[in-house]
C-alpha positions in Angstrom: 0.0 2.6 -16.7 -3.1 0.3 -18.3 -5.5 -1.9 -16.3 -7.7 -4.0 -18.9 -9.9 -6.3 -17.8 -10.3 -9.3 -20.3 -13.3 -12.1 -20.3 -14.2 -14.8 -21.8 -17.5 -17.0 -21.4 -16.9 -20.5 -20.7 -19.5 -23.4 -20.1 -21.1 -22.8 -17.0 -20.0 -25.1 -13.6 -21.9 -24.5 -11.1 -20.2 -25.4 -7.5 -23.7 -26.5 -4.8 -21.3 -25.5 -2.1 -20.3 -22.2 -2.9 -21.4 -20.2 1.1 -20.2 -16.8 1.5 -20.4 -17.6 5.1 -18.2 -20.5 5.6 -16.2 -18.6 3.1 -16.0 -16.2 5.5 -15.5 -13.7 2.1 -16.4 -9.9 1.7 -19.4 -9.6 -0.7 -16.6 -8.2 -3.6 -14.9 -11.5 -2.8 -17.4 -14.1 -2.8 -19.1 -12.6 -6.1 -15.1 -13.5 -8.1 -16.0 -16.9 -7.1 -19.9 -16.8 -8.0 -18.2 -14.9 -11.4 -15.8 -18.1 -11.1 -18.4 -20.8 -12.8 -19.3 -19.0 -15.8 -16.3 -17.0 -17.3 -12.5 -16.6 -17.7 -10.5 -13.5 -17.3 -7.6 -11.8 -17.4 -6.1 -8.9 -15.8 -3.4 -7.0 -18.6 -1.3 -4.5 -16.7 1.0 -1.8 -19.3 3.0 0.2 -18.8 4.6 2.7 -21.2 8.0 0.8 -22.8 8.0 -1.7 -20.1 6.3 -5.2 -20.5 2.8 -5.9 -19.3 2.4 -8.0 -16.2 -0.8 -10.5 -16.5 -2.7 -11.4 -13.9 -5.2 -14.5 -13.6 -8.7 -12.9 -12.5 -9.1 -15.8 -10.4 -6.1 -17.1 -9.5 -3.9 -14.2 -8.7 -6.3 -11.8 -8.6 -8.2 -13.4 -5.7 -5.9 -15.4 -3.9 -3.4 -11.4 -3.1 -7.0 -9.3 -3.1 -6.9 -8.3 0.6 -3.1 -6.7 -0.8 -4.1 -5.2 -3.6 -6.6 -3.4 -2.0 -3.9 -2.0 0.4 -1.8 -0.8 -2.3 -4.8 0.8 -4.4 -5.4 2.0 0.0 -1.9 3.1 0.1 -1.9 5.2 -2.9 -5.0 6.8 -1.6 -4.0 8.2 1.8 -0.6 7.2 2.3 2.3 9.4 1.5 5.1 6.9 2.6 4.7 3.2 2.5 6.7 0.4 1.0 4.9 -3.2 1.0 4.9 -6.0 -1.7 2.3 -8.4 -2.8 3.5 -12.0 -3.9 1.6 -13.9 -6.9 2.1 -17.0 -5.4 -0.7 -19.2 -6.7 -0.9 -22.0 -9.6 2.8 -21.5 -10.5 2.6 -17.8 -10.9 5.6 -17.1 -8.1 6.2 -13.1 -8.6 6.7 -10.1 -6.6 4.8 -6.6 -7.4 7.1 -4.7 -5.1 5.5 -1.3 -4.4 6.2 2.3 -2.8 4.6 5.0 -2.7 6.4 8.1 -1.6 4.4 11.6 -2.3 3.0 11.5 -5.7 4.5 8.2 -6.7 4.5 4.7 -6.6 7.7 2.8 -7.1 6.5 -0.9 -8.6 9.2 -3.3 -9.3 7.8 -6.3 -10.7 10.6 -9.3 -9.8 10.3 -13.5 -10.6 10.2 -15.8 -8.2 12.6 -19.3 -9.2 9.4 -20.9 -10.1 7.6 -18.6 -12.4 5.0 -19.7 -14.6 3.3 -18.3 -18.2 2.4 -16.1 -18.5 4.5 -14.1 -16.8 7.7 -16.6 -16.9 9.8 -14.8 -20.1 9.0 -11.1 -18.5 11.7 -9.2 -17.9 12.0 -8.0 -14.3 11.9 -4.5 -14.5 10.8 -0.6 -12.2 8.8 1.7 -13.0 7.1 5.3 -11.7 3.7 5.5 -11.5 2.1 8.7 -10.4 -0.3 7.5 -7.6 -3.7 9.0 -8.8 -3.2 7.3 -12.1 -2.7 3.7 -10.1 -5.5 4.8 -8.1 -7.8 5.2 -10.9 -7.1 2.5 -13.1 -7.6 0.6 -10.9 -10.9 1.8 -9.6 -12.2 1.3 -13.2 -10.8 -1.9 -12.8 -12.7 -2.5 -10.1 -16.3 -0.5 -11.6 -16.3 -2.9 -14.8 -16.2 -6.0 -12.1 -19.5 -4.1 -10.8 -21.1 -4.3 -14.1 -20.5 -7.3 -14.9 -21.6 -8.9 -11.5 -24.8 -6.8 -12.3 -25.4 -8.9 -15.4 -24.1 -12.2 -14.7 -24.9 -12.3 -11.2 -28.1 -10.1 -11.1 -26.2 -8.6 -8.0 -25.5 -5.0 -6.9 -21.7 -4.8 -5.4 -19.8 -2.0 -4.6 -16.5 -1.1 -4.9 -14.7 -2.2 -1.7 -12.4 1.2 -2.0 
């Protein structure tokens, strides 16, 4: 498993109404909202001999942020756990089912009826990943985002797990 972050600059679109307290967002989530004013971003999740899953940083990832954190924590703290993440924003409509058993996390990608681009042509599949590798890949992604927050927003935001 490999998780890559793709960031592209865009014309700045400042939102004068962004307010962390009103939005009840964690510092990391709010930094993502602020970052959206400056860049477009994608997360490419690849597996050996399996299709890739692409997440939009500001729709899929941000909307499912808490569920993704729970999946990461499940690999850190649980010997057995079974859940799903439904990516439902902006026409995504796909599921990532996960089950932690001992040292493995079993992942299943399944498209919903209304799945849009970029995952429309990705077939449903299942894969086994070592849970330490799963945790480390997500940890690396969050560290990269923290570095971007520091460079772009001049904020030092710790990773949330």
